[in-house]
C-alpha positions in Angstrom: 58.6 40.2 162.6 61.4 41.6 164.8 63.7 39.0 163.2 62.9 40.2 159.7 63.4 43.9 160.8 66.7 43.0 162.3 67.9 41.4 159.0 66.8 44.5 157.0 68.5 46.9 159.5 71.7 44.8 159.3 71.5 44.9 155.5 71.1 48.7 155.5 73.8 49.1 158.1 76.3 47.1 156.2 75.6 48.8 152.9 75.8 52.2 154.5 79.1 51.4 156.3 80.6 50.0 153.1 79.6 53.0 151.1 80.2 55.8 153.6 82.6 54.8 156.4 84.9 52.1 155.0 88.3 53.1 153.6 88.3 54.5 150.0 88.6 52.4 146.9 92.2 52.2 145.8 93.2 52.8 142.1 94.5 49.3 141.7 91.4 47.5 143.1 90.0 46.3 139.8 93.3 45.1 138.6 93.7 43.2 141.9 90.2 41.6 141.5 90.9 40.7 137.9 94.2 39.0 138.8 92.6 37.1 141.7 89.8 36.0 139.5 92.2 34.8 136.7 94.6 33.1 139.2 97.4 35.6 138.6 98.6 35.6 142.1 102.2 36.7 141.9 103.0 39.5 144.3 99.6 39.2 146.1 99.6 38.6 149.8 98.5 34.9 150.4 96.2 36.1 153.1 94.3 38.2 150.6 94.3 35.2 148.1 93.0 32.9 150.8 90.3 35.3 151.9 89.2 36.0 148.3 88.8 32.3 147.5 87.1 31.5 150.8 84.6 34.2 149.9 83.8 31.9 147.0 83.5 28.9 149.2 81.1 30.5 151.6 78.3 30.8 149.0 78.7 27.0 148.3 78.4 26.3 152.0 75.2 28.4 152.2 73.8 26.9 149.0 73.9 23.4 150.7 71.2 24.8 153.1 69.7 27.6 151.0 68.3 25.6 148.1 66.8 23.0 150.3 65.2 25.7 152.5 64.1 27.6 149.4 62.1 24.7 148.1 59.5 25.3 150.9 59.5 29.2 150.6 57.3 31.5 148.6 60.5 33.2 147.2 63.1 31.3 145.1 66.5 30.9 146.7 68.6 30.8 143.5 68.8 34.6 142.8 70.1 35.2 146.3 72.5 32.3 146.2 73.8 33.4 142.8 74.2 37.0 144.0 76.2 35.8 147.1 79.0 34.7 144.8 79.5 38.3 143.8 78.5 40.3 146.9 78.3 37.7 149.7 76.1 38.6 152.7 74.7 41.7 150.9 72.8 39.3 148.7 71.9 36.7 151.4 70.5 39.2 153.9 67.4 40.0 151.9 66.6 36.3 151.6 66.9 35.8 155.3 64.6 38.8 155.8 62.0 37.5 153.4 61.9 33.8 154.2 59.6 32.2 156.7 60.8 29.7 159.3 60.2 26.1 158.0 61.4 22.8 159.4 60.0 20.5 156.7 61.0 19.2 153.3 58.3 17.9 151.0 58.6 16.6 147.4 61.5 14.8 145.7 65.1 15.8 145.7 66.4 16.4 142.2 70.0 15.7 141.2 71.1 19.2 142.2 69.6 18.9 145.7 71.1 15.4 146.1 74.5 16.8 145.4 74.1 19.7 147.8 72.8 17.2 150.4 75.7 14.8 150.0 78.4 14.4 152.7 80.9 14.0 149.8 80.1 17.6 148.8 80.7 18.6 152.4 84.1 16.8 152.3 85.2 18.6 149.1 84.2 21.9 150.7 86.1 21.0 153.8 89.3 20.0 151.9 89.2 23.3 149.9 88.6 25.3 153.1 91.5 23.7 155.0 93.8 24.2 152.1 93.0 27.8 151.7 93.2 28.7 155.4 96.5 26.8 155.7 97.9 28.6 152.7 97.0 32.0 154.1 98.3 31.3 157.6 101.6 29.7 156.6 102.6 32.0 153.7 100.7 35.2 154.5 102.1 38.6 155.7 99.8 39.8 158.5 101.5 43.2 158.8 100.8 43.9 155.1 97.2 42.6 155.4 96.5 44.9 158.3 97.8 47.8 156.4 95.7 47.0 153.4 92.7 46.4 155.6 93.1 49.9 156.9 93.5 51.5 153.5 91.6 49.4 150.9 87.8 49.4 150.6 87.9 46.1 148.8 90.0 44.3 151.5 88.1 46.0 154.3 84.6 45.2 153.1 85.6 41.7 152.0 86.8 41.0 155.6 83.5 42.5 157.0 81.6 40.3 154.6 83.4 37.2 155.8 82.6 38.0 159.4 79.0 38.6 158.6 78.7 35.3 156.8 80.1 33.6 159.9 77.5 35.3 162.1 74.5 34.6 159.8 74.8 30.9 159.4 72.7 30.0 162.5 69.8 31.8 160.8 69.4 28.7 158.5 71.1 26.1 160.6 68.2 25.5 163.1 65.7 24.7 160.4 68.1 22.5 158.5 68.9 20.5 161.6 65.2 20.0 162.4 64.5 18.7 158.9 67.1 16.0 159.6 65.9 15.1 163.0 69.0 16.6 164.8 67.7 18.0 168.0 70.9 18.4 170.0 71.3 22.1 170.9 74.9 21.6 171.7 75.5 20.7 168.1 73.7 23.9 167.1 75.9 26.1 169.3 79.1 24.3 168.4 78.5 24.8 164.7 77.4 28.4 165.2 80.3 29.5 167.5 83.1 28.0 165.5 83.7 30.4 162.5 83.8 28.8 159.1 85.0 25.3 160.3 81.8 24.7 162.3 79.6 25.0 159.2 82.1 23.0 157.1 82.2 20.2 159.7 78.4 20.2 159.9 78.1 19.7 156.1 80.6 16.7 156.4 78.7 15.0 159.2 75.0 16.0 159.0 72.6 13.1 158.2 70.9 13.3 154.8 67.3 14.3 154.6 65.4 11.1 155.6 63.5 9.4 152.8 60.4 9.4 154.9 60.3 13.2 154.8 60.3 13.2 151.0 56.7 13.0 150.0 55.7 12.3 146.4 53.6 15.0 144.9 
């Protein structure tokens, strides 16, 4: 129960901070979002480009755990997963607060779950992540990014959302490892403590759900 309360309090705290304490919304915010969404990147700091697209990668990373976890929950995972593509952790926190711990997987994996369970999917996610991070680090202007982080609600909240997604991953990781028979706590902490690349590497290397755990209905 305390775990659920903590997730709800974090959700309320994030929403309150984003609404009341974060920098104001700039007049050109919607134009920036539109240009990023359409790939019109000229004149946009590569760090912002990288961060924006990584915020599209994070929901895919979470989906690789979320839909498998959701199959054993009373609440469906898909509305929260879909919402995370728009509002990130603000959509995932309610799911984490409502779900129950579960270390089993029963029934058959459909095509969608097989794709999410595949190491090849993890590899594609990894390649996209490395490319985006490298682009931001090599071509980005950190001075400009810090200035925008201090003055733009969109950049500020997106950065906070990124950090929150890094911190929340262990909430699903332990159960996912248990379903696959991975009991090494060092792996858990290594994945949990390495931001972004820890989860990506886990998706590339984790064993698939064993066939013996898939019970026919």
